[in-house]
C-alpha positions as CSV (number, residue, x, y, z in Angstrom):
1,M,48.8,19.0,-103.2
2,K,47.1,20.6,-106.1
3,K,44.0,22.8,-105.1
4,N,40.6,21.2,-105.9
5,T,37.5,23.0,-107.1
6,V,34.8,21.5,-105.0
7,T,31.2,23.2,-105.6
8,E,29.1,24.0,-102.6
9,Q,26.3,22.1,-104.4
10,L,28.6,19.2,-104.6
11,L,29.2,19.1,-101.0
12,F,25.5,19.2,-99.9
13,D,24.7,16.6,-102.4
14,L,27.3,14.3,-100.9
15,L,25.9,15.2,-97.4
16,K,22.5,14.2,-98.0
17,K,23.3,11.0,-100.0
18,N,26.1,9.6,-98.0
19,F,25.3,10.8,-94.3
20,G,21.5,11.6,-94.5
21,Y,21.6,15.4,-93.5
22,D,20.3,18.4,-95.3
23,H,22.4,21.1,-93.6
24,F,25.8,21.4,-92.1
25,R,26.6,22.3,-88.6
26,N,28.3,25.1,-87.3
27,N,31.8,25.6,-88.9
28,Q,31.5,22.3,-90.8
29,K,31.2,23.6,-94.2
30,D,34.0,26.1,-93.8
31,I,36.2,23.6,-92.4
32,I,35.4,21.2,-95.3
33,T,36.1,23.8,-98.0
34,T,39.4,24.8,-96.2
35,I,40.6,21.0,-96.5
36,C,39.3,20.7,-99.9
37,D,41.4,23.7,-101.2
38,G,44.5,22.3,-99.9
39,N,44.8,23.9,-96.5
40,D,45.7,22.7,-93.0
41,A,43.2,23.2,-90.3
42,L,43.2,22.9,-86.6
43,V,39.5,21.9,-85.2
44,I,38.3,22.2,-81.4
45,M,34.8,21.0,-81.7
46,P,32.8,19.5,-78.7
47,T,32.1,15.8,-78.6
48,G,28.8,15.1,-80.6
49,G,29.5,18.4,-82.6
50,G,30.2,16.7,-85.8
51,K,34.2,16.3,-86.0
52,S,34.4,13.1,-87.9
53,L,32.2,14.6,-90.8
54,C,35.1,17.3,-91.3
55,F,37.3,14.7,-92.6
56,Q,35.0,11.9,-93.8
57,L,33.3,14.2,-96.5
58,P,36.5,15.5,-98.1
59,A,37.6,11.8,-98.1
60,I,34.9,11.1,-100.5
61,T,35.2,14.4,-102.3
62,L,38.7,14.2,-103.3
63,E,40.6,11.8,-105.5
64,G,42.6,9.4,-103.3
65,T,42.6,7.9,-99.8
66,T,42.4,9.7,-96.5
67,L,44.6,8.5,-93.6
68,V,43.1,8.8,-90.3
69,I,45.3,8.6,-87.1
70,S,42.9,7.5,-84.3
71,P,43.9,6.3,-80.8
72,L,41.7,3.2,-80.2
73,I,40.8,0.3,-81.9
74,A,37.2,0.4,-80.9
75,L,36.7,4.0,-82.1
76,M,38.1,3.0,-85.5
77,K,35.8,0.1,-85.8
78,D,32.6,2.2,-84.7
79,Q,33.5,4.9,-87.4
80,V,34.4,2.2,-90.2
81,D,31.1,0.4,-89.5
82,A,29.1,3.7,-89.6
83,L,30.9,4.5,-92.9
84,R,30.1,1.3,-94.5
85,A,26.6,1.5,-93.3
86,N,26.4,4.7,-95.6
87,G,28.2,3.0,-98.4
88,I,31.5,4.5,-98.0
89,A,34.6,2.3,-98.4
90,A,36.5,2.4,-95.3
91,A,38.8,0.1,-93.3
92,Y,41.2,0.2,-90.3
93,Y,44.4,-1.4,-89.8
94,N,46.0,-2.8,-86.7
95,S,48.1,-5.6,-85.2
96,T,45.5,-7.3,-83.6
97,Q,43.5,-8.4,-87.1
98,P,43.9,-11.6,-88.1
99,F,46.5,-12.1,-91.2
100,E,44.0,-12.5,-93.7
101,E,42.1,-9.5,-92.9
102,T,45.0,-7.2,-92.8
103,Q,46.1,-8.6,-96.2
104,Q,42.8,-7.7,-97.7
105,V,42.9,-4.4,-96.3
106,L,46.5,-3.7,-97.8
107,E,45.2,-5.2,-101.1
108,N,42.1,-2.3,-101.2
109,L,44.4,0.0,-100.1
110,N,47.2,-0.3,-102.7
111,A,44.4,-0.9,-105.3
112,G,42.8,2.5,-104.6
113,K,39.4,1.1,-103.4
114,L,39.5,2.8,-100.1
115,D,38.2,6.1,-99.5
116,L,39.6,6.2,-95.7
117,I,42.1,4.0,-93.8
118,Y,42.2,4.2,-90.1
119,V,45.2,3.5,-88.2
120,A,46.4,3.8,-84.6
121,P,49.9,5.9,-84.1
122,E,51.5,2.6,-83.0
123,S,50.8,1.0,-86.3
124,L,51.5,4.0,-88.6
125,Q,55.2,2.7,-89.4
126,L,53.6,-0.7,-90.4
127,L,51.7,1.2,-93.5
128,D,54.6,3.5,-94.3
129,A,55.6,1.7,-97.4
130,H,52.0,1.4,-98.6
131,L,51.2,5.2,-98.0
132,T,54.0,6.3,-100.4
133,A,52.8,4.4,-103.2
134,I,49.2,5.6,-103.1
135,T,47.8,9.2,-103.5
136,I,47.0,10.3,-99.9
137,N,44.6,13.3,-100.3
138,L,44.2,14.2,-96.6
139,I,45.7,13.3,-93.1
140,A,43.4,13.4,-90.3
141,I,44.8,13.2,-86.6
142,D,41.8,12.6,-84.4
143,E,41.8,13.1,-80.6
144,A,44.8,15.5,-81.4
145,H,45.1,16.5,-77.7
146,C,46.9,13.2,-77.1
147,I,50.0,14.7,-78.5
148,S,50.4,17.5,-76.0
149,S,51.8,17.0,-72.6
150,W,49.8,20.1,-71.7
151,G,46.5,18.1,-72.5
152,H,44.5,15.6,-70.3
153,D,45.2,12.4,-72.2
154,F,48.9,12.5,-73.3
155,R,50.2,9.4,-75.4
156,P,53.8,9.1,-76.3
157,A,53.0,7.4,-79.5
158,Y,51.6,10.5,-80.6
159,T,54.8,12.4,-80.7
160,Q,55.9,10.7,-83.6
161,L,53.3,12.4,-85.8
162,G,55.1,15.5,-86.5
163,Y,56.9,13.8,-89.5
164,L,53.7,13.4,-91.6
165,K,53.7,17.1,-92.6
166,K,57.4,16.7,-93.7
167,R,56.5,13.8,-95.4
168,F,53.5,14.6,-97.2
169,P,54.1,18.6,-97.3
170,E,51.6,19.0,-100.1
171,T,48.7,17.0,-98.6
172,P,46.5,19.1,-96.3
173,L,46.4,18.0,-92.5
174,I,43.6,18.5,-90.1
175,A,44.1,18.0,-86.4
176,L,40.8,17.6,-84.3
177,T,39.7,17.4,-80.6
178,A,36.9,18.0,-78.4
179,T,38.9,19.6,-75.4
180,A,41.9,21.8,-75.9
181,D,42.6,25.2,-74.0
182,R,44.9,27.8,-75.6
183,S,48.0,26.4,-74.5
184,T,47.2,22.6,-75.6
185,Q,45.9,24.2,-79.0
186,D,49.2,26.0,-79.6
187,D,51.2,22.8,-78.8
188,I,49.3,20.6,-81.1
189,A,49.8,23.2,-83.9
190,E,53.9,23.4,-83.1
191,Q,54.2,19.7,-82.7
192,L,52.4,18.7,-85.9
193,G,54.0,21.3,-88.0
194,I,51.0,23.4,-88.8
195,A,51.6,26.5,-86.9
196,H,49.9,28.6,-89.9
197,A,46.9,26.2,-89.9
198,Q,43.4,27.9,-89.8
199,K,42.0,27.3,-86.4
200,F,38.0,26.5,-86.3
201,I,36.9,26.8,-82.8
202,S,33.3,25.7,-82.6
203,S,31.1,26.7,-79.7
204,F,31.6,24.3,-76.8
205,D,28.1,24.9,-75.6
206,R,26.0,21.5,-75.6
207,P,22.6,22.9,-74.5
208,N,20.9,19.4,-74.5
209,L,23.3,18.4,-71.6
210,Y,22.0,19.1,-68.0
211,L,24.8,19.9,-65.6
212,D,24.4,18.8,-61.9
213,V,26.7,19.0,-59.1
214,R,25.6,17.1,-55.9
215,P,27.1,16.6,-52.5
216,G,29.3,13.6,-52.1
217,Q,27.6,12.1,-49.3
218,K,25.4,9.0,-49.7
219,R,26.2,8.7,-53.2
220,N,25.3,4.9,-53.7
221,E,21.7,6.0,-52.5
222,Q,21.6,9.1,-54.8
223,I,22.8,6.9,-57.9
224,L,19.9,4.4,-57.1
225,A,17.1,7.0,-56.9
226,F,18.6,8.6,-60.1
227,L,18.3,5.3,-61.9
228,D,14.8,4.8,-60.7
229,K,14.0,8.0,-62.5
230,H,16.0,7.1,-65.6
231,P,15.0,3.6,-66.4
232,F,16.0,1.6,-69.6
233,E,18.4,4.2,-70.7
234,S,22.1,3.8,-71.2
235,G,24.7,5.4,-69.1
236,I,28.3,5.6,-67.7
237,I,29.5,6.2,-64.1
238,Y,33.1,7.2,-63.9
239,C,34.9,6.3,-60.5
240,L,38.5,7.1,-59.6
241,S,39.6,3.6,-58.5
242,R,39.2,0.2,-60.0
243,K,37.9,-1.3,-56.6
244,S,35.3,1.4,-56.7
245,T,34.1,0.4,-60.2
246,E,33.7,-3.3,-59.1
247,S,31.9,-2.6,-55.8
248,L,29.5,-0.2,-57.3
249,A,28.6,-2.3,-60.4
250,E,27.9,-5.1,-58.0
251,K,26.0,-2.9,-55.7
252,L,23.8,-1.9,-58.8
253,R,23.2,-5.5,-59.8
254,S,22.2,-6.6,-56.3
255,K,19.3,-3.9,-56.9
256,G,18.5,-5.4,-60.1
257,H,20.1,-3.1,-62.6
258,T,22.2,-4.7,-65.7
259,A,25.9,-3.1,-65.0
260,Q,29.3,-4.0,-65.5
261,A,32.6,-2.9,-64.4
262,Y,35.4,-1.6,-66.6
263,H,38.8,-0.8,-65.7
264,A,42.7,-1.0,-67.0
265,G,43.4,-4.0,-64.6
266,M,40.9,-6.2,-66.8
267,S,42.1,-8.5,-69.5
268,P,41.9,-7.0,-73.1
269,E,39.3,-9.8,-73.8
270,Q,37.3,-8.8,-70.8
271,R,37.2,-4.9,-71.7
272,S,36.5,-5.6,-75.1
273,K,33.4,-8.0,-73.8
274,V,32.2,-5.3,-71.7
275,Q,32.5,-2.5,-74.2
276,E,30.9,-4.6,-77.1
277,D,28.0,-5.3,-74.5
278,F,27.4,-1.6,-73.9
279,I,27.7,-0.6,-77.5
280,N,25.0,-3.2,-78.5
281,D,22.7,-2.3,-75.6
282,T,23.0,-5.7,-73.9
283,T,24.4,-3.9,-70.8
284,P,23.0,-0.6,-70.2
285,I,25.4,0.8,-67.5
286,I,29.1,0.7,-67.3
287,V,30.9,1.7,-64.3
288,A,34.2,2.6,-65.2
289,T,37.4,4.5,-64.7
290,I,38.3,7.2,-67.2
291,A,40.1,4.4,-69.4
292,F,36.6,3.8,-70.8
293,G,34.8,6.0,-73.4
294,M,37.3,7.7,-75.8
295,G,36.5,4.7,-78.2
296,I,32.8,5.1,-77.9
297,D,31.0,6.6,-80.7
298,K,27.5,5.3,-79.0
299,S,24.8,8.2,-79.9
300,N,22.1,7.2,-77.3
301,V,24.0,7.7,-74.0
302,R,21.5,9.5,-71.9
303,W,23.4,10.1,-68.8
304,V,27.0,10.3,-67.4
305,I,27.8,10.5,-63.5
306,H,30.8,11.3,-62.0
307,Y,31.1,9.2,-58.8
308,N,34.5,11.4,-57.9
309,M,35.5,14.8,-59.2
310,P,38.0,14.4,-62.2
311,K,41.2,16.1,-62.3
312,N,40.6,18.9,-64.8
313,L,37.8,20.4,-66.9
314,E,39.0,19.1,-70.0
315,G,38.6,15.6,-69.0
316,Y,35.3,16.2,-67.5
317,Y,34.0,17.9,-70.4
318,Q,35.1,15.3,-72.8
319,E,33.5,12.4,-70.4
320,I,30.1,14.2,-70.1
321,G,30.2,14.8,-73.7
322,R,29.5,11.1,-74.3
323,A,26.2,11.7,-73.4
324,G,23.5,13.2,-75.8
325,R,25.6,12.8,-78.9
326,D,22.4,12.6,-80.9
327,G,21.3,16.1,-79.8
328,L,18.5,14.8,-77.5
329,P,18.3,15.9,-73.9
330,A,20.9,13.9,-71.4
331,H,21.6,14.4,-67.9
332,T,25.1,14.7,-66.3
333,V,25.6,14.5,-62.5
334,L,29.0,15.3,-60.6
335,F,29.4,14.2,-56.8
336,Y,31.8,16.5,-55.2
337,S,33.5,16.2,-51.7
338,Y,36.6,17.8,-50.4
339,A,38.2,14.2,-49.9
340,D,38.3,13.8,-53.6
341,T,40.3,16.9,-54.0
342,I,42.6,15.8,-51.3
343,Q,43.3,12.4,-53.2
344,L,43.7,13.9,-56.5
345,R,46.3,16.4,-55.0
346,K,48.3,13.3,-53.7
347,F,48.2,11.9,-57.4
348,I,49.6,15.2,-58.9
349,D,52.3,15.5,-56.4
350,Q,53.8,12.3,-57.8
351,S,53.5,13.5,-61.6
352,S,55.4,15.8,-63.6
353,N,54.0,19.5,-64.2
354,V,52.9,19.7,-60.6
355,D,52.1,23.4,-60.7
356,Y,50.4,23.3,-63.8
357,Q,48.4,20.3,-63.0
358,T,47.4,21.6,-59.5
359,A,46.2,24.8,-61.6
360,K,44.0,22.5,-63.5
361,L,42.5,20.7,-60.4
362,D,41.9,24.1,-58.8
363,R,39.7,25.2,-61.9
364,M,38.0,21.8,-61.4
365,Q,37.2,22.6,-57.9
366,Q,36.0,26.0,-58.6
367,Y,33.4,24.6,-61.0
368,A,32.3,22.1,-58.4
369,E,31.9,24.9,-56.0
370,A,30.3,27.4,-58.3
371,L,27.3,29.4,-57.1
372,S,26.6,30.8,-60.3
373,C,25.5,29.4,-63.9
374,R,27.7,26.2,-64.4
375,R,27.6,26.3,-68.1
376,K,28.9,29.8,-68.0
377,V,31.9,28.5,-65.9
378,L,32.5,25.6,-68.2
379,I,32.2,27.5,-71.7
380,N,34.2,30.4,-70.1
381,Y,37.1,27.9,-69.3
382,F,37.4,27.3,-73.2
383,G,37.6,30.9,-74.0
384,E,33.9,31.2,-75.0
385,F,32.0,34.0,-72.9
386,L,28.2,33.7,-72.4
387,Q,26.1,36.6,-71.6
388,E,23.0,34.8,-70.1
389,D,22.5,32.0,-67.9
390,C,21.8,28.8,-69.4
391,G,18.7,27.6,-67.5
392,N,19.7,24.3,-67.8
393,C,22.0,23.5,-64.9
394,D,21.1,22.7,-61.0
395,V,22.4,26.4,-60.0
396,C,20.0,28.0,-62.6
397,K,17.1,25.6,-61.5
398,N,17.9,26.2,-57.8
399,A,19.3,29.7,-57.9
400,P,21.2,30.8,-54.6
401,E,20.5,34.1,-53.2
402,Y,22.3,36.9,-54.9
403,F,23.5,40.6,-53.9
404,D,24.6,43.7,-55.8
405,G,28.3,42.7,-56.4
406,T,29.1,45.3,-58.9
407,V,31.3,47.4,-56.4
408,L,33.2,44.7,-55.2
409,T,33.7,43.3,-58.7
410,Q,35.1,46.6,-59.9
411,K,37.6,46.8,-57.2
412,V,38.9,43.4,-57.9
413,L,38.9,44.2,-61.7
414,S,40.7,47.4,-60.9
415,G,43.2,45.7,-58.6
416,V,44.0,43.1,-61.5
417,A,44.6,46.0,-63.9
418,R,46.8,48.0,-61.7
419,I,49.1,45.2,-61.1
420,K,49.2,44.9,-65.0
421,E,47.6,41.2,-65.1
422,Q,51.1,39.8,-63.9
423,E,49.8,38.0,-60.7
424,A,48.0,34.9,-59.8
425,M,44.7,34.8,-57.5
426,G,46.4,34.4,-54.2
427,T,48.7,37.6,-54.7
428,V,45.7,39.4,-56.1
429,I,43.7,38.7,-53.1
430,D,46.6,39.7,-50.8
431,V,47.1,43.0,-52.5
432,L,43.2,43.7,-52.2
433,R,43.1,42.8,-48.5
434,G,46.2,44.9,-47.9
435,S,48.6,42.1,-46.7
436,Q,52.0,43.1,-45.3
437,N,53.9,40.0,-46.8
438,A,57.2,39.9,-48.5
439,Q,55.9,39.2,-52.0
440,V,53.3,42.3,-51.9
441,Y,56.4,44.7,-50.3
442,D,59.0,43.3,-52.7
443,K,57.1,44.3,-55.8
444,G,56.0,47.6,-54.5
445,Y,52.2,46.7,-54.7
446,Q,51.6,48.5,-51.5
447,H,51.7,51.7,-53.4
448,I,48.9,51.0,-55.7
449,K,45.7,52.6,-55.5
450,T,43.5,49.4,-54.7
451,Y,45.8,48.0,-52.2
452,G,43.9,47.3,-49.2
453,A,40.6,48.3,-50.9
454,I,38.6,45.0,-49.9
455,K,40.4,44.6,-46.4
456,D,36.9,44.2,-44.6
457,V,36.2,40.6,-46.5
458,S,38.0,37.6,-45.1
459,W,40.7,36.1,-47.3
460,R,38.4,32.9,-48.0
461,D,35.2,34.6,-48.7
462,L,37.2,37.1,-51.3
463,Q,38.7,33.8,-52.9
464,Q,35.2,32.8,-53.4
465,Y,34.0,36.0,-54.9
466,V,36.8,35.9,-57.3
467,I,36.1,32.5,-58.4
468,Q,32.5,33.5,-59.0
469,M,34.1,36.5,-61.2
470,I,36.0,34.1,-63.1
471,N,33.2,31.5,-63.6
472,Q,31.3,34.3,-65.0
473,G,33.8,35.2,-67.4
474,L,35.1,38.4,-66.1
475,L,38.6,37.0,-65.4
476,E,40.7,34.5,-67.2
477,I,43.6,32.1,-65.7
478,R,46.9,31.6,-67.9
479,F,47.7,28.3,-66.6
480,R,51.1,28.1,-68.6
481,E,51.9,31.6,-67.1
482,S,52.1,31.0,-63.5
483,G,48.2,31.1,-63.3
484,R,48.2,34.8,-63.6
485,L,44.8,36.5,-63.8
486,L,43.6,38.4,-67.1
487,L,40.8,40.8,-67.7
488,T,38.4,39.6,-70.5
489,P,36.2,41.9,-72.8
490,L,33.5,41.3,-70.3
491,A,35.4,43.1,-67.6
492,N,35.5,46.3,-69.6
493,D,31.7,46.3,-69.6
494,V,31.8,46.3,-65.9
495,L,34.9,48.9,-65.3
496,F,33.6,51.5,-68.0
497,K,29.9,50.8,-69.2
498,G,28.0,50.4,-66.0
499,K,27.3,46.6,-66.3
500,K,25.9,45.3,-63.0
501,I,27.4,42.2,-61.5
502,Q,25.3,39.8,-59.3
503,L,27.2,37.7,-56.7
504,A,26.1,34.9,-54.8
505,K,25.9,34.7,-51.1
506,L,28.2,32.3,-49.5
507,A,26.0,30.2,-47.6
508,Q,26.2,26.7,-48.5
509,P,23.2,25.1,-50.5
510,K,21.1,22.5,-48.8
511,A,21.4,19.1,-50.5
512,E,18.1,17.6,-52.0
513,P,16.3,15.0,-50.1
514,I,16.8,11.5,-51.5
515,V,13.2,10.3,-52.6
516,K,12.8,6.6,-53.3
517,E,10.4,6.4,-56.2
518,R,8.5,3.5,-57.6
519,K,10.4,2.6,-60.8
520,P,8.0,3.6,-63.8
521,K,6.9,0.9,-66.1
522,K,8.5,0.7,-69.7
523,P,6.2,2.6,-72.1
524,K,4.4,0.4,-74.7
525,G,3.0,0.8,-77.9
526,T,4.5,4.1,-78.8
527,L,5.8,4.5,-82.2
528,F,9.4,5.2,-80.9
529,E,9.4,1.9,-78.9
530,K,8.2,0.0,-82.1
531,L,10.8,1.7,-84.2
532,R,13.5,0.9,-81.6
533,D,12.7,-2.8,-81.6
534,L,12.8,-2.8,-85.3
535,R,16.1,-1.1,-85.2
536,A,17.5,-3.7,-82.5
537,E,16.4,-6.7,-85.0
538,L,18.0,-5.0,-87.9
539,A,21.3,-4.4,-85.6
540,R,21.3,-8.1,-84.7
541,D,20.9,-9.5,-88.1
542,A,23.7,-7.1,-89.4
543,N,26.0,-7.7,-86.2
544,V,26.4,-3.9,-85.7
545,P,25.4,-1.7,-82.9
546,A,21.8,-0.4,-83.0
547,Y,22.8,3.2,-83.4
548,I,24.9,2.3,-86.7
549,I,21.4,1.5,-88.1
550,F,19.8,4.7,-87.0
551,S,20.3,7.1,-84.1
552,D,17.8,7.9,-81.5
553,A,17.3,11.4,-83.0
554,S,16.6,9.7,-86.4
555,L,13.8,7.5,-84.8
556,K,12.4,10.6,-82.7
557,D,12.3,12.3,-86.2
558,M,10.4,9.4,-87.7
559,E,7.9,9.5,-85.0
560,D,7.4,13.4,-85.3
561,Q,7.1,13.4,-89.0
562,E,5.3,10.0,-89.6
563,P,6.7,9.4,-93.1
564,Q,4.3,7.6,-95.5
565,T,6.4,7.3,-98.7
566,V,10.0,6.4,-99.5
567,K,10.6,10.2,-100.7
568,E,9.3,11.3,-97.3
569,F,11.5,8.8,-95.4
570,L,14.5,10.3,-97.3
571,E,13.5,13.8,-95.6
572,I,14.4,12.0,-92.1
573,Q,17.4,13.3,-90.2
574,G,20.2,10.9,-90.8
575,V,18.6,9.0,-93.7
576,G,20.6,9.0,-96.9
577,Q,20.3,7.1,-100.3
578,V,22.1,3.9,-99.1
579,K,20.1,3.7,-95.8
580,S,16.9,4.4,-97.6
581,D,17.4,1.8,-100.0
582,K,18.1,-0.8,-97.1
583,Y,15.7,0.3,-94.7
584,A,12.9,2.4,-96.0
585,A,10.4,-0.5,-96.6
586,D,11.0,-2.1,-93.0
587,F,10.5,1.1,-91.1
588,L,7.6,2.4,-93.5
589,K,5.8,-0.6,-92.8
590,I,5.9,0.0,-89.0
591,I,5.0,3.5,-89.3
592,K,2.1,2.8,-91.5
593,A,0.7,-0.1,-89.1
594,H,1.0,2.2,-86.3
595,L,-0.9,4.9,-87.7
596,H,-3.6,2.8,-89.3
597,K,-4.8,0.9,-86.3
598,P,-8.7,0.5,-86.1
599,K,-10.0,3.3,-84.2
600,P,-11.7,2.3,-81.0
601,K,-15.4,3.4,-80.7
602,K,-14.9,5.2,-77.2
603,P,-11.8,6.9,-76.3
604,S,-9.1,4.3,-74.8
605,K,-7.7,4.4,-71.3
606,T,-4.6,5.9,-72.4
607,F,-6.5,8.7,-74.0
608,E,-8.6,9.3,-71.1
609,E,-5.5,9.5,-69.0
610,T,-4.2,12.2,-71.3
611,R,-7.6,14.0,-71.2
612,S,-7.7,13.9,-67.2
613,F,-4.2,15.9,-67.5
614,I,-5.6,18.4,-69.6
615,E,-8.4,19.0,-67.4
616,Q,-6.0,19.7,-64.5
617,G,-4.3,22.5,-66.5
618,L,-0.9,20.5,-67.1
619,S,0.9,21.7,-70.4
620,L,1.9,19.1,-73.0
621,E,5.4,18.9,-71.9
622,E,4.3,18.3,-68.3
623,I,1.8,15.5,-69.4
624,A,4.5,14.0,-71.7
625,E,6.9,13.8,-68.6
626,A,4.3,12.4,-66.4
627,R,3.3,10.0,-68.6
628,Q,6.8,8.9,-70.2
629,L,5.8,9.8,-73.7
630,T,6.8,12.2,-76.2
631,V,4.9,15.7,-76.7
632,S,4.2,14.5,-80.3
633,T,2.4,11.4,-78.9
634,I,0.3,13.4,-76.5
635,Y,-0.6,15.7,-79.5
636,N,-1.9,12.8,-81.3
637,H,-4.2,11.9,-78.2
638,L,-5.9,15.4,-78.5
639,I,-6.5,14.8,-82.0
640,R,-8.0,11.3,-81.3
641,L,-10.1,12.7,-78.6
642,H,-11.2,15.6,-80.9
643,E,-12.0,13.1,-83.6
644,E,-14.1,11.1,-81.0
645,G,-16.1,14.1,-80.1
646,I,-14.5,15.7,-77.2
647,E,-14.4,19.2,-77.0
648,I,-10.8,20.1,-76.7
649,D,-9.4,23.8,-76.1
650,F,-6.6,23.5,-78.6
651,Y,-5.5,27.3,-78.1
652,Q,-4.3,26.9,-74.8
653,F,-1.1,25.0,-76.4
654,I,-0.3,27.4,-79.0
655,Q,-0.7,31.3,-79.2
656,P,-2.4,33.1,-82.2
657,V,0.8,34.8,-83.0
658,E,2.4,31.2,-83.6
659,I,-0.3,30.3,-85.9
660,D,0.1,33.3,-87.8
661,Q,3.7,32.6,-88.1
662,I,3.4,29.3,-89.4
663,N,0.7,30.2,-91.9
664,A,2.7,33.0,-93.5
665,A,5.6,30.6,-93.8
666,T,3.5,28.5,-96.2
667,S,3.8,31.0,-99.0
668,K,7.6,31.0,-98.7
669,L,8.3,27.2,-98.7
670,E,9.0,25.4,-102.0
671,E,7.2,22.3,-100.3
672,P,4.6,23.5,-98.0
673,E,3.1,20.2,-97.8
674,K,6.2,18.9,-95.7
675,L,6.5,19.4,-92.2
676,K,10.1,19.3,-92.3
677,S,10.2,22.6,-94.6
678,Y,8.4,24.4,-91.7
679,F,10.8,22.8,-89.2
680,D,13.9,23.9,-91.0
681,F,12.4,27.4,-92.0
682,F,12.1,28.1,-88.5
683,K,15.4,26.9,-87.5
684,E,14.1,23.9,-85.5
685,D,12.7,26.5,-82.9
686,I,9.2,25.3,-83.5
687,P,8.6,21.6,-82.6
688,Y,6.8,19.5,-85.1
689,W,3.7,18.7,-83.0
690,K,3.2,22.6,-82.7
691,I,3.5,22.9,-86.8
692,K,0.9,20.2,-87.0
693,L,-1.4,21.7,-84.5
694,A,-1.1,25.1,-86.4
695,L,-2.0,23.7,-89.8
696,F,-4.7,21.4,-88.1
697,L,-6.6,24.5,-86.6
698,S,-6.1,26.6,-89.8
699,K,-7.9,23.7,-91.7
700,K,-10.5,23.5,-89.1
701,T,-11.2,27.2,-89.2
702,E,-11.5,27.1,-93.1
703,K,-14.0,24.2,-93.1
704,N,-16.2,26.2,-90.6
């Protein structure tokens, strides 16, 4: 394909006009530029990281039609609905469509009226003749890990896709997936014939996800307690068996929750109905096997629970990635028991690649048993090494007791180095403990300097310490190479640069007591609730999921920014020209009505409640959590109290240096009258309420 000259300004213009965003996320612009220049790309980007935009924006930039290979009909429909809502010509083609619909799709395709055509690999051959007759500007293979038997969701139909690059050698091809270790990445590139494709590996860190692992005892009671703390939120519970999904869903319904089961034993019609109810917020809770979720593009899933431990970290990471796709906080819970491990090992014994799959399960078990920051464990697994603990997981929130393990760690790392990084964990431990078994002696490891260097630590305890070192990113496991241990760059800091290492003592952490709490009442009257009600009404009228209209993140941005004009509405995250034309009037009407309610003569009960929390010395965040409101709403309460003549010490919520920073930014902004200008200037590190407060206090000082 001839290279296209695409300017950076054009990309930004199309990004705002069609998708409603002012900025690209990490790697997106470089990926899109690479594609527009006619080059292949392999993209590894976490769920919710913006993979789809990497082929959707080139599709409307380049001349012709983009072919998208997608594994599930539901996923295609979701993306096509979202694209059409943004004014982009897209369609999907599959064997389940009515004849008239497929004919219309083919007619539009042949006439060059489609920017994107989605098709499952099983239906690709049916389009073959039509594809050769039109201009294909890009081939996008979504969920590309499905092509690899090394991956966690292998689909035989994907193996046929290797012919596409041969058939369209001049057309750029982009392969995208959220979860693929190095072995799977190499396999994807090889099978698709894009061995020289540029790799784009985005950070796997999803800081908005709270990572929580709990003991597997009394799971049902724990789940019910969890749901009491997270009412009115959408979530998914993953179970290992079909029977478990049905029994748990029934249990939840008996306790007043709206929940449905989902598994492969149900008819296609039943599964489709359950999925539609979830997407449309009719059923907020789904109890499912892993067959559920890959086709879901729902942005407002607020939690994911694993009733049983998954068989590998790739699958686990993809499944928890279905929560918080809008970037707002989300909670993930994994219940762990050794019985789950035994059951999964039985499944693996009946499969191919037993050794490889067992190694993956071992790594999953190590994550569940980790006594150090879980995010480090998860991110390190994908080859990304974090220096600092995340502060947003159960271990960081309830840290175990640590000791200085630097010397112990140095001995282990030195041992790995002296056997030239050729052995798996078991042999490394045998050597370090001075074991006199045949494998050690046959390879002459009894002669190396670190042989027997840690013989005073039991085999099982030393194994746990080595697992902690792996979890901290000091060692790496090569699964396709007999599970041998390798030193990472961080290991050199420990061996040669004096880096200290803390290891957790091996006492088992105590399970948190289960506390039955009264289910809080649904917050009424907040702007967010009013906007969400309007969104639901518009979604019903349009017969699309609510998040297709706007995501929760967009509604939150509206609540924070409180736009008053169409121009200000266009500044909201996720609002492009098409959606502004459709929805600005309706949403602005709600916002204006909310802001211009008659002021009460006396502070209302809700404001007095906020005032009482202030007097108790709580922070705005603590008050917002206690009252089930947003921080921005609590800030507005303070302003209202101030207007009613009540003395408020605003300076307890903001530091003078922050006020100075915000004031200093005013002279550097092109549009200082817009809160979003400040928000973007500070790279989203300073929340809207604090920007408002700083500007309010500055004006107050000027008047005085």
